[in-house]
PQR file of N, CA, C, O and H, with PARSE charges and radii, in Angstrom:
ATOM      1  N   UNK A   1     -11.099  25.394 -30.101 -0.4000 1.5000
ATOM      2  CA  UNK A   1     -10.304  26.075 -29.071 -0.0000 2.0000
ATOM      3  C   UNK A   1     -11.070  26.273 -27.752  0.5500 1.7000
ATOM      4  O   UNK A   1     -10.434  26.078 -26.716 -0.5500 1.4000
ATOM      5  N   UNK A   2     -12.382  26.643 -27.666 -0.4000 1.5000
ATOM      6  CA  UNK A   2     -13.302  26.558 -26.427 -0.0000 2.0000
ATOM      7  C   UNK A   2     -13.128  25.439 -25.660  0.5500 1.7000
ATOM      8  O   UNK A   2     -12.767  25.528 -24.487 -0.5500 1.4000
ATOM      9  H   UNK A   2     -12.899  26.802 -28.507  0.4000 1.0000
ATOM     10  N   UNK A   3     -13.396  24.154 -26.322 -0.4000 1.5000
ATOM     11  CA  UNK A   3     -13.283  23.144 -25.405 -0.0000 2.0000
ATOM     12  C   UNK A   3     -11.824  22.764 -24.690  0.5500 1.7000
ATOM     13  O   UNK A   3     -11.769  22.177 -23.609 -0.5500 1.4000
ATOM     14  H   UNK A   3     -13.689  24.081 -27.276  0.4000 1.0000
ATOM     15  N   UNK A   4     -10.669  23.176 -25.437 -0.4000 1.5000
ATOM     16  CA  UNK A   4      -9.585  23.041 -24.855 -0.0000 2.0000
ATOM     17  C   UNK A   4      -9.476  24.129 -23.689  0.5500 1.7000
ATOM     18  O   UNK A   4      -9.113  23.780 -22.566 -0.5500 1.4000
ATOM     19  H   UNK A   4     -10.714  23.653 -26.314  0.4000 1.0000
ATOM     20  N   UNK A   5      -9.780  25.378 -23.968 -0.4000 1.5000
ATOM     21  CA  UNK A   5      -9.717  26.254 -22.857 -0.0000 2.0000
ATOM     22  C   UNK A   5     -10.531  26.040 -21.700  0.5500 1.7000
ATOM     23  O   UNK A   5     -10.175  26.458 -20.599 -0.5500 1.4000
ATOM     24  H   UNK A   5     -10.075  25.661 -24.880  0.4000 1.0000
ATOM     25  N   UNK A   6     -11.791  25.305 -21.907 -0.4000 1.5000
ATOM     26  CA  UNK A   6     -12.494  24.916 -20.859 -0.0000 2.0000
ATOM     27  C   UNK A   6     -11.767  23.911 -19.987  0.5500 1.7000
ATOM     28  O   UNK A   6     -11.764  24.014 -18.761 -0.5500 1.4000
ATOM     29  H   UNK A   6     -12.081  24.965 -22.801  0.4000 1.0000
ATOM     30  N   UNK A   7     -11.158  22.948 -20.634 -0.4000 1.5000
ATOM     31  CA  UNK A   7     -10.342  21.777 -20.149 -0.0000 2.0000
ATOM     32  C   UNK A   7      -9.083  22.477 -19.347  0.5500 1.7000
ATOM     33  O   UNK A   7      -8.687  22.077 -18.253 -0.5500 1.4000
ATOM     34  H   UNK A   7     -11.160  22.864 -21.631  0.4000 1.0000
ATOM     35  N   UNK A   8      -8.622  23.382 -19.936 -0.4000 1.5000
ATOM     36  CA  UNK A   8      -7.293  23.974 -19.145 -0.0000 2.0000
ATOM     37  C   UNK A   8      -7.871  24.687 -17.943  0.5500 1.7000
ATOM     38  O   UNK A   8      -7.137  24.734 -16.956 -0.5500 1.4000
ATOM     39  H   UNK A   8      -8.943  23.708 -20.825  0.4000 1.0000
ATOM     40  N   UNK A   9      -8.993  25.218 -17.868 -0.4000 1.5000
ATOM     41  CA  UNK A   9      -9.391  26.181 -17.094 -0.0000 2.0000
ATOM     42  C   UNK A   9      -9.935  25.184 -15.839  0.5500 1.7000
ATOM     43  O   UNK A   9      -9.539  25.444 -14.703 -0.5500 1.4000
ATOM     44  H   UNK A   9      -9.589  25.180 -18.670  0.4000 1.0000
ATOM     45  N   UNK A  10     -10.702  24.221 -16.022 -0.4000 1.5000
ATOM     46  CA  UNK A  10     -10.950  23.088 -14.861 -0.0000 2.0000
ATOM     47  C   UNK A  10      -9.765  22.465 -14.365  0.5500 1.7000
ATOM     48  O   UNK A  10      -9.672  22.291 -13.150 -0.5500 1.4000
ATOM     49  H   UNK A  10     -11.023  24.010 -16.945  0.4000 1.0000
ATOM     50  N   UNK A  11      -8.836  22.101 -15.137 -0.4000 1.5000
ATOM     51  CA  UNK A  11      -7.461  21.506 -14.756 -0.0000 2.0000
ATOM     52  C   UNK A  11      -6.674  22.392 -13.540  0.5500 1.7000
ATOM     53  O   UNK A  11      -6.096  22.055 -12.506 -0.5500 1.4000
ATOM     54  H   UNK A  11      -8.911  22.242 -16.124  0.4000 1.0000
ATOM     55  N   UNK A  12      -6.908  23.512 -14.100 -0.4000 1.5000
ATOM     56  CA  UNK A  12      -5.969  24.537 -13.315 -0.0000 2.0000
ATOM     57  C   UNK A  12      -6.591  24.907 -12.288  0.5500 1.7000
ATOM     58  O   UNK A  12      -5.827  25.173 -11.361 -0.5500 1.4000
ATOM     59  H   UNK A  12      -7.377  23.786 -14.940  0.4000 1.0000
ATOM     60  N   UNK A  13      -7.933  25.067 -12.009 -0.4000 1.5000
ATOM     61  CA  UNK A  13      -8.702  25.104 -10.847 -0.0000 2.0000
ATOM     62  C   UNK A  13      -8.571  23.894  -9.921  0.5500 1.7000
ATOM     63  O   UNK A  13      -8.218  23.956  -8.744 -0.5500 1.4000
ATOM     64  H   UNK A  13      -8.553  24.851 -12.763  0.4000 1.0000
ATOM     65  N   UNK A  14      -8.868  22.885 -10.534 -0.4000 1.5000
ATOM     66  CA  UNK A  14      -8.637  21.876  -9.618 -0.0000 2.0000
ATOM     67  C   UNK A  14      -7.294  21.643  -9.191  0.5500 1.7000
ATOM     68  O   UNK A  14      -7.213  21.470  -7.974 -0.5500 1.4000
ATOM     69  H   UNK A  14      -9.155  22.835 -11.490  0.4000 1.0000
ATOM     70  N   UNK A  15      -6.109  21.579  -9.878 -0.4000 1.5000
ATOM     71  CA  UNK A  15      -4.979  21.752  -9.455 -0.0000 2.0000
ATOM     72  C   UNK A  15      -4.635  22.657  -8.408  0.5500 1.7000
ATOM     73  O   UNK A  15      -3.880  22.397  -7.471 -0.5500 1.4000
ATOM     74  H   UNK A  15      -6.174  21.719 -10.866  0.4000 1.0000
ATOM     75  N   UNK A  16      -5.271  23.807  -8.631 -0.4000 1.5000
ATOM     76  CA  UNK A  16      -4.736  24.943  -7.555 -0.0000 2.0000
ATOM     77  C   UNK A  16      -5.647  24.286  -6.164  0.5500 1.7000
ATOM     78  O   UNK A  16      -5.186  24.621  -5.073 -0.5500 1.4000
ATOM     79  H   UNK A  16      -5.884  24.018  -9.392  0.4000 1.0000
ATOM     80  N   UNK A  17      -6.473  23.689  -6.146 -0.4000 1.5000
ATOM     81  CA  UNK A  17      -7.352  23.382  -4.921 -0.0000 2.0000
ATOM     82  C   UNK A  17      -6.544  22.379  -4.343  0.5500 1.7000
ATOM     83  O   UNK A  17      -6.414  22.372  -3.119 -0.5500 1.4000
ATOM     84  H   UNK A  17      -6.848  23.417  -7.033  0.4000 1.0000
ATOM     85  N   UNK A  18      -5.908  21.421  -5.133 -0.4000 1.5000
ATOM     86  CA  UNK A  18      -5.281  20.359  -4.481 -0.0000 2.0000
ATOM     87  C   UNK A  18      -3.748  20.312  -4.429  0.5500 1.7000
ATOM     88  O   UNK A  18      -3.170  19.295  -4.043 -0.5500 1.4000
ATOM     89  H   UNK A  18      -6.013  21.427  -6.127  0.4000 1.0000
ATOM     90  N   UNK A  19      -3.012  21.546  -4.864 -0.4000 1.5000
ATOM     91  CA  UNK A  19      -1.733  21.548  -4.679 -0.0000 2.0000
ATOM     92  C   UNK A  19      -1.236  22.475  -3.548  0.5500 1.7000
ATOM     93  O   UNK A  19      -1.740  23.579  -3.344 -0.5500 1.4000
ATOM     94  H   UNK A  19      -3.481  22.372  -5.177  0.4000 1.0000
ATOM     95  N   UNK A  20      -0.201  21.952  -2.812 -0.4000 1.5000
ATOM     96  CA  UNK A  20       0.273  22.826  -1.853 -0.0000 2.0000
ATOM     97  C   UNK A  20       1.194  23.999  -2.241  0.5500 1.7000
ATOM     98  O   UNK A  20       1.415  24.934  -1.471 -0.5500 1.4000
ATOM     99  H   UNK A  20       0.208  21.055  -2.978  0.4000 1.0000
ATOM    100  N   UNK A  21       1.726  23.899  -3.491 -0.4000 1.5000
ATOM    101  CA  UNK A  21       2.535  24.907  -4.427 -0.0000 2.0000
ATOM    102  C   UNK A  21       1.972  25.977  -5.078  0.5500 1.7000
ATOM    103  O   UNK A  21       0.753  25.862  -5.204 -0.5500 1.4000
ATOM    104  H   UNK A  21       1.547  23.139  -4.116  0.4000 1.0000
ATOM    105  N   UNK A  22       2.425  26.927  -5.510 -0.4000 1.5000
ATOM    106  CA  UNK A  22       2.328  28.185  -6.195 -0.0000 2.0000
ATOM    107  C   UNK A  22       1.720  27.990  -7.620  0.5500 1.7000
ATOM    108  O   UNK A  22       2.342  27.925  -8.680 -0.5500 1.4000
ATOM    109  H   UNK A  22       3.416  27.020  -5.408  0.4000 1.0000
ATOM    110  N   UNK A  23       0.372  27.911  -7.421 -0.4000 1.5000
ATOM    111  CA  UNK A  23      -0.223  27.394  -8.927 -0.0000 2.0000
ATOM    112  C   UNK A  23      -1.417  28.330  -9.055  0.5500 1.7000
ATOM    113  O   UNK A  23      -2.274  28.461  -8.181 -0.5500 1.4000
ATOM    114  H   UNK A  23      -0.133  27.964  -6.560  0.4000 1.0000
ATOM    115  N   UNK A  24      -1.399  28.901 -10.100 -0.4000 1.5000
ATOM    116  CA  UNK A  24      -2.351  29.824 -10.293 -0.0000 2.0000
ATOM    117  C   UNK A  24      -3.972  29.078 -10.852  0.5500 1.7000
ATOM    118  O   UNK A  24      -3.867  28.235 -11.743 -0.5500 1.4000
ATOM    119  H   UNK A  24      -0.703  28.794 -10.810  0.4000 1.0000
ATOM    120  N   UNK A  25      -5.192  29.349 -10.406 -0.4000 1.5000
ATOM    121  CA  UNK A  25      -6.273  28.669 -10.840 -0.0000 2.0000
ATOM    122  C   UNK A  25      -6.823  29.412 -12.251  0.5500 1.7000
ATOM    123  O   UNK A  25      -8.029  29.452 -12.495 -0.5500 1.4000
ATOM    124  H   UNK A  25      -5.277  30.034  -9.682  0.4000 1.0000
ATOM    125  N   UNK A  26      -5.999  29.891 -12.993 -0.4000 1.5000
ATOM    126  CA  UNK A  26      -6.419  30.803 -14.272 -0.0000 2.0000
ATOM    127  C   UNK A  26      -5.485  30.305 -15.288  0.5500 1.7000
ATOM    128  O   UNK A  26      -4.455  29.670 -15.061 -0.5500 1.4000
ATOM    129  H   UNK A  26      -5.019  29.858 -12.795  0.4000 1.0000
ATOM    130  N   UNK A  27      -5.930  30.644 -16.391 -0.4000 1.5000
ATOM    131  CA  UNK A  27      -5.171  30.226 -17.681 -0.0000 2.0000
ATOM    132  C   UNK A  27      -4.765  31.542 -18.513  0.5500 1.7000
ATOM    133  O   UNK A  27      -5.569  32.410 -18.852 -0.5500 1.4000
ATOM    134  H   UNK A  27      -6.767  31.160 -16.576  0.4000 1.0000
ATOM    135  N   UNK A  28      -3.409  31.548 -18.784 -0.4000 1.5000
ATOM    136  CA  UNK A  28      -3.167  32.755 -19.317 -0.0000 2.0000
ATOM    137  C   UNK A  28      -2.733  32.519 -20.725  0.5500 1.7000
ATOM    138  O   UNK A  28      -2.362  31.456 -21.223 -0.5500 1.4000
ATOM    139  H   UNK A  28      -2.755  30.842 -18.509  0.4000 1.0000
ATOM    140  N   UNK A  29      -2.881  34.064 -21.456 -0.4000 1.5000
ATOM    141  CA  UNK A  29      -2.285  33.886 -23.014 -0.0000 2.0000
ATOM    142  C   UNK A  29      -0.957  34.483 -22.848  0.5500 1.7000
ATOM    143  O   UNK A  29      -0.893  35.457 -22.097 -0.5500 1.4000
ATOM    144  H   UNK A  29      -3.183  34.927 -21.052  0.4000 1.0000
ATOM    145  N   UNK A  30       0.073  34.087 -23.396 -0.4000 1.5000
ATOM    146  CA  UNK A  30       1.294  34.839 -23.671 -0.0000 2.0000
ATOM    147  C   UNK A  30       1.437  35.297 -25.153  0.5500 1.7000
ATOM    148  O   UNK A  30       1.327  34.503 -26.087 -0.5500 1.4000
ATOM    149  H   UNK A  30       0.020  33.296 -24.006  0.4000 1.0000
ATOM    150  N   UNK A  31       1.680  36.579 -25.304 -0.4000 1.5000
ATOM    151  CA  UNK A  31       1.935  37.084 -26.484 -0.0000 2.0000
ATOM    152  C   UNK A  31       2.818  38.212 -26.301  0.5500 1.7000
ATOM    153  O   UNK A  31       2.728  38.965 -25.331 -0.5500 1.4000
ATOM    154  H   UNK A  31       1.770  37.224 -24.544  0.4000 1.0000
ATOM    155  N   UNK A  32       3.804  38.353 -27.367 -0.4000 1.5000
ATOM    156  CA  UNK A  32       4.864  39.317 -27.156 -0.0000 2.0000
ATOM    157  C   UNK A  32       5.244  39.435 -25.890  0.5500 1.7000
ATOM    158  O   UNK A  32       5.003  40.552 -25.432 -0.5500 1.4000
ATOM    159  H   UNK A  32       3.877  37.741 -28.155  0.4000 1.0000
ATOM    160  N   UNK A  33       5.768  38.668 -25.132 -0.4000 1.5000
ATOM    161  CA  UNK A  33       6.433  38.691 -23.650 -0.0000 2.0000
ATOM    162  C   UNK A  33       5.329  39.153 -22.648  0.5500 1.7000
ATOM    163  O   UNK A  33       5.666  39.553 -21.533 -0.5500 1.4000
ATOM    164  H   UNK A  33       5.965  37.760 -25.504  0.4000 1.0000
ATOM    165  N   UNK A  34       4.078  39.108 -23.004 -0.4000 1.5000
ATOM    166  CA  UNK A  34       3.446  39.609 -21.961 -0.0000 2.0000
ATOM    167  C   UNK A  34       2.141  38.511 -21.698  0.5500 1.7000
ATOM    168  O   UNK A  34       1.487  38.001 -22.609 -0.5500 1.4000
ATOM    169  H   UNK A  34       3.804  38.783 -23.909  0.4000 1.0000
ATOM    170  N   UNK A  35       1.946  38.297 -20.357 -0.4000 1.5000
ATOM    171  CA  UNK A  35       0.843  37.435 -19.909 -0.0000 2.0000
ATOM    172  C   UNK A  35      -0.495  38.218 -19.696  0.5500 1.7000
ATOM    173  O   UNK A  35      -0.531  39.314 -19.136 -0.5500 1.4000
ATOM    174  H   UNK A  35       2.476  38.712 -19.618  0.4000 1.0000
ATOM    175  N   UNK A  36      -1.724  37.486 -20.250 -0.4000 1.5000
ATOM    176  CA  UNK A  36      -3.038  38.034 -19.914 -0.0000 2.0000
ATOM    177  C   UNK A  36      -3.763  36.934 -19.478  0.5500 1.7000
ATOM    178  O   UNK A  36      -3.750  35.890 -20.130 -0.5500 1.4000
ATOM    179  H   UNK A  36      -1.694  36.596 -20.705  0.4000 1.0000
ATOM    180  N   UNK A  37      -4.457  37.060 -18.343 -0.4000 1.5000
ATOM    181  CA  UNK A  37      -5.335  36.100 -17.961 -0.0000 2.0000
ATOM    182  C   UNK A  37      -6.425  36.057 -19.126  0.5500 1.7000
ATOM    183  O   UNK A  37      -6.649  37.077 -19.777 -0.5500 1.4000
ATOM    184  H   UNK A  37      -4.467  37.908 -17.813  0.4000 1.0000
ATOM    185  N   UNK A  38      -7.167  34.740 -19.405 -0.4000 1.5000
ATOM    186  CA  UNK A  38      -7.989  34.734 -20.185 -0.0000 2.0000
ATOM    187  C   UNK A  38      -9.140  33.654 -19.847  0.5500 1.7000
ATOM    188  O   UNK A  38     -10.259  33.633 -20.361 -0.5500 1.4000
ATOM    189  H   UNK A  38      -6.985  33.911 -18.876  0.4000 1.0000
ATOM    190  N   UNK A  39      -8.639  32.767 -18.881 -0.4000 1.5000
ATOM    191  CA  UNK A  39      -9.829  32.158 -18.308 -0.0000 2.0000
ATOM    192  C   UNK A  39      -9.441  31.854 -16.838  0.5500 1.7000
ATOM    193  O   UNK A  39      -8.324  31.853 -16.319 -0.5500 1.4000
ATOM    194  H   UNK A  39      -7.731  32.784 -18.463  0.4000 1.0000
ATOM    195  N   UNK A  40     -10.814  31.564 -16.239 -0.4000 1.5000
ATOM    196  CA  UNK A  40     -10.683  30.837 -14.858 -0.0000 2.0000
ATOM    197  C   UNK A  40     -11.818  30.374 -14.427  0.5500 1.7000
ATOM    198  O   UNK A  40     -12.851  30.962 -14.745 -0.5500 1.4000
ATOM    199  H   UNK A  40     -11.720  31.565 -16.661  0.4000 1.0000
ATOM    200  N   UNK A  41     -11.854  29.292 -13.662 -0.4000 1.5000
ATOM    201  CA  UNK A  41     -13.015  28.340 -13.303 -0.0000 2.0000
ATOM    202  C   UNK A  41     -13.086  28.727 -11.735  0.5500 1.7000
ATOM    203  O   UNK A  41     -12.084  28.739 -11.020 -0.5500 1.4000
ATOM    204  H   UNK A  41     -11.014  28.815 -13.403  0.4000 1.0000
ATOM    205  N   UNK A  42     -14.321  29.027 -11.305 -0.4000 1.5000
ATOM    206  CA  UNK A  42     -14.772  29.191  -9.754 -0.0000 2.0000
ATOM    207  C   UNK A  42     -16.001  28.432  -9.760  0.5500 1.7000
ATOM    208  O   UNK A  42     -16.407  27.666 -10.634 -0.5500 1.4000
ATOM    209  H   UNK A  42     -15.136  29.017 -11.885  0.4000 1.0000
ATOM    210  N   UNK A  43     -16.600  28.790  -8.530 -0.4000 1.5000
ATOM    211  CA  UNK A  43     -17.936  27.983  -8.159 -0.0000 2.0000
ATOM    212  C   UNK A  43     -18.849  28.758  -9.107  0.5500 1.7000
ATOM    213  O   UNK A  43     -19.664  28.041  -9.688 -0.5500 1.4000
ATOM    214  H   UNK A  43     -16.271  29.412  -7.820  0.4000 1.0000
ATOM    215  N   UNK A  44     -18.890  29.873  -9.354 -0.4000 1.5000
ATOM    216  CA  UNK A  44     -19.552  30.665 -10.602 -0.0000 2.0000
ATOM    217  C   UNK A  44     -19.671  29.988 -11.922  0.5500 1.7000
ATOM    218  O   UNK A  44     -20.652  30.171 -12.642 -0.5500 1.4000
ATOM    219  H   UNK A  44     -18.228  30.455  -8.882  0.4000 1.0000
ATOM    220  N   UNK A  45     -18.565  29.114 -12.286 -0.4000 1.5000
ATOM    221  CA  UNK A  45     -18.668  28.546 -13.647 -0.0000 2.0000
ATOM    222  C   UNK A  45     -17.149  29.015 -14.068  0.5500 1.7000
ATOM    223  O   UNK A  45     -16.205  29.402 -13.379 -0.5500 1.4000
ATOM    224  H   UNK A  45     -17.768  28.965 -11.701  0.4000 1.0000
ATOM    225  N   UNK A  46     -17.317  28.804 -15.599 -0.4000 1.5000
ATOM    226  CA  UNK A  46     -16.182  29.206 -16.355 -0.0000 2.0000
ATOM    227  C   UNK A  46     -16.278  30.476 -16.727  0.5500 1.7000
ATOM    228  O   UNK A  46     -17.345  30.749 -17.276 -0.5500 1.4000
ATOM    229  H   UNK A  46     -18.084  28.489 -16.159  0.4000 1.0000
ATOM    230  N   UNK A  47     -15.330  31.554 -16.581 -0.4000 1.5000
ATOM    231  CA  UNK A  47     -14.953  32.715 -16.973 -0.0000 2.0000
ATOM    232  C   UNK A  47     -14.014  33.013 -18.190  0.5500 1.7000
ATOM    233  O   UNK A  47     -12.821  32.781 -17.998 -0.5500 1.4000
ATOM    234  H   UNK A  47     -14.462  31.332 -16.135  0.4000 1.0000
ATOM    235  N   UNK A  48     -14.373  33.479 -19.377 -0.4000 1.5000
ATOM    236  CA  UNK A  48     -13.347  33.415 -20.553 -0.0000 2.0000
ATOM    237  C   UNK A  48     -13.324  34.976 -21.102  0.5500 1.7000
ATOM    238  O   UNK A  48     -14.361  35.548 -21.438 -0.5500 1.4000
ATOM    239  H   UNK A  48     -15.342  33.667 -19.534  0.4000 1.0000
ATOM    240  N   UNK A  49     -12.178  35.523 -21.146 -0.4000 1.5000
ATOM    241  CA  UNK A  49     -11.962  36.767 -21.815 -0.0000 2.0000
ATOM    242  C   UNK A  49     -10.856  36.762 -22.580  0.5500 1.7000
ATOM    243  O   UNK A  49      -9.730  36.787 -22.083 -0.5500 1.4000
ATOM    244  H   UNK A  49     -11.335  35.059 -20.873  0.4000 1.0000
ATOM    245  N   UNK A  50     -11.051  36.734 -23.688 -0.4000 1.5000
ATOM    246  CA  UNK A  50      -9.950  36.436 -24.722 -0.0000 2.0000
ATOM    247  C   UNK A  50      -9.363  37.790 -25.358  0.5500 1.7000
ATOM    248  O   UNK A  50     -10.149  38.602 -25.847 -0.5500 1.4000
ATOM    249  H   UNK A  50     -11.966  36.713 -24.091  0.4000 1.0000
ATOM    250  N   UNK A  51      -7.871  38.051 -25.349 -0.4000 1.5000
ATOM    251  CA  UNK A  51      -7.530  39.097 -26.012 -0.0000 2.0000
ATOM    252  C   UNK A  51      -7.907  39.285 -27.579  0.5500 1.7000
ATOM    253  O   UNK A  51      -8.569  38.413 -28.140 -0.5500 1.4000
ATOM    254  H   UNK A  51      -7.233  37.392 -24.952  0.4000 1.0000
ATOM    255  N   UNK A  52      -7.611  40.070 -28.050 -0.4000 1.5000
ATOM    256  CA  UNK A  52      -7.981  40.241 -29.516 -0.0000 2.0000
ATOM    257  C   UNK A  52      -6.988  39.379 -30.366  0.5500 1.7000
ATOM    258  O   UNK A  52      -7.376  38.920 -31.440 -0.5500 1.4000
ATOM    259  H   UNK A  52      -7.072  40.779 -27.594  0.4000 1.0000
ATOM    260  N   UNK A  53      -5.841  39.170 -29.958 -0.4000 1.5000
ATOM    261  CA  UNK A  53      -4.903  38.275 -30.419 -0.0000 2.0000
ATOM    262  C   UNK A  53      -5.402  36.872 -30.409  0.5500 1.7000
ATOM    263  O   UNK A  53      -5.285  36.118 -31.375 -0.5500 1.4000
ATOM    264  H   UNK A  53      -5.526  39.543 -29.086  0.4000 1.0000
ATOM    265  N   UNK A  54      -5.970  36.548 -29.265 -0.4000 1.5000
ATOM    266  CA  UNK A  54      -6.402  35.073 -29.208 -0.0000 2.0000
ATOM    267  C   UNK A  54      -7.609  34.946 -29.928  0.5500 1.7000
ATOM    268  O   UNK A  54      -7.857  33.876 -30.483 -0.5500 1.4000
ATOM    269  H   UNK A  54      -6.065  37.161 -28.481  0.4000 1.0000
ATOM    270  N   UNK A  55      -8.410  35.916 -29.994 -0.4000 1.5000
ATOM    271  CA  UNK A  55      -9.550  35.787 -31.275 -0.0000 2.0000
ATOM    272  C   UNK A  55      -9.291  35.568 -32.293  0.5500 1.7000
ATOM    273  O   UNK A  55      -9.796  34.619 -32.893 -0.5500 1.4000
ATOM    274  H   UNK A  55      -8.209  36.786 -29.544  0.4000 1.0000
ATOM    275  N   UNK A  56      -8.428  36.366 -32.818 -0.4000 1.5000
ATOM    276  CA  UNK A  56      -7.831  36.443 -34.314 -0.0000 2.0000
ATOM    277  C   UNK A  56      -7.216  35.000 -34.548  0.5500 1.7000
ATOM    278  O   UNK A  56      -7.508  34.510 -35.639 -0.5500 1.4000
ATOM    279  H   UNK A  56      -8.018  37.137 -32.331  0.4000 1.0000
ATOM    280  N   UNK A  57      -6.499  34.313 -33.800 -0.4000 1.5000
ATOM    281  CA  UNK A  57      -5.771  33.200 -33.810 -0.0000 2.0000
ATOM    282  C   UNK A  57      -6.905  32.186 -33.757  0.5500 1.7000
ATOM    283  O   UNK A  57      -6.856  31.294 -34.604 -0.5500 1.4000
ATOM    284  H   UNK A  57      -6.263  34.711 -32.914  0.4000 1.0000
ATOM    285  N   UNK A  58      -7.834  32.184 -32.966 -0.4000 1.5000
ATOM    286  CA  UNK A  58      -9.045  31.309 -32.950 -0.0000 2.0000
ATOM    287  C   UNK A  58      -9.854  31.221 -34.316  0.5500 1.7000
ATOM    288  O   UNK A  58     -10.247  30.207 -34.892 -0.5500 1.4000
ATOM    289  H   UNK A  58      -7.873  32.909 -32.279  0.4000 1.0000
ATOM    290  N   UNK A  59      -9.994  32.522 -34.671 -0.4000 1.5000
ATOM    291  CA  UNK A  59     -10.520  32.859 -36.065 -0.0000 2.0000
ATOM    292  C   UNK A  59     -10.021  32.012 -37.240  0.5500 1.7000
ATOM    293  O   UNK A  59     -10.662  31.283 -37.996 -0.5500 1.4000
ATOM    294  H   UNK A  59      -9.675  33.346 -34.203  0.4000 1.0000
ATOM    295  N   UNK A  60      -8.617  32.314 -37.196 -0.4000 1.5000
ATOM    296  CA  UNK A  60      -7.846  31.668 -38.077 -0.0000 2.0000
ATOM    297  C   UNK A  60      -7.762  30.209 -38.166  0.5500 1.7000
ATOM    298  O   UNK A  60      -7.719  29.648 -39.260 -0.5500 1.4000
ATOM    299  H   UNK A  60      -8.096  32.906 -36.581  0.4000 1.0000
ATOM    300  N   UNK A  61      -7.734  29.473 -36.878 -0.4000 1.5000
ATOM    301  CA  UNK A  61      -7.786  28.118 -36.851 -0.0000 2.0000
ATOM    302  C   UNK A  61      -9.106  27.478 -37.300  0.5500 1.7000
ATOM    303  O   UNK A  61      -9.208  26.336 -37.749 -0.5500 1.4000
ATOM    304  H   UNK A  61      -7.769  29.928 -35.989  0.4000 1.0000
ATOM    305  N   UNK A  62     -10.079  28.337 -37.128 -0.4000 1.5000
ATOM    306  CA  UNK A  62     -11.534  27.840 -37.396 -0.0000 2.0000
ATOM    307  C   UNK A  62     -11.717  28.135 -38.923  0.5500 1.7000
ATOM    308  O   UNK A  62     -12.797  27.885 -39.459 -0.5500 1.4000
ATOM    309  H   UNK A  62      -9.996  29.264 -36.763  0.4000 1.0000
ATOM    310  N   UNK A  63     -10.826  28.586 -39.521 -0.4000 1.5000
ATOM    311  CA  UNK A  63     -11.000  28.903 -41.047 -0.0000 2.0000
ATOM    312  C   UNK A  63     -11.711  30.151 -41.121  0.5500 1.7000
ATOM    313  O   UNK A  63     -12.301  30.221 -42.199 -0.5500 1.4000
ATOM    314  H   UNK A  63      -9.949  28.789 -39.085  0.4000 1.0000
ATOM    315  N   UNK A  64     -11.912  31.311 -40.288 -0.4000 1.5000
ATOM    316  CA  UNK A  64     -12.690  32.359 -40.511 -0.0000 2.0000
ATOM    317  C   UNK A  64     -11.858  33.649 -40.807  0.5500 1.7000
ATOM    318  O   UNK A  64     -12.430  34.714 -41.035 -0.5500 1.4000
ATOM    319  H   UNK A  64     -11.432  31.253 -39.412  0.4000 1.0000
TER
END
């Protein structure tokens, strides 16, 4: 999941810089009707902060 999240964050940041429309430079987790920012890419690098639900799902897919 980490490589995909990194790719999504890079894509969002690049699209935000190149797009004239309203696009967020961040990646969000949607769970039970709520959005939570989980990743953003800026000049300092990639910043990831997963919710507990996202960490649980990641562990489940990783077989943990």
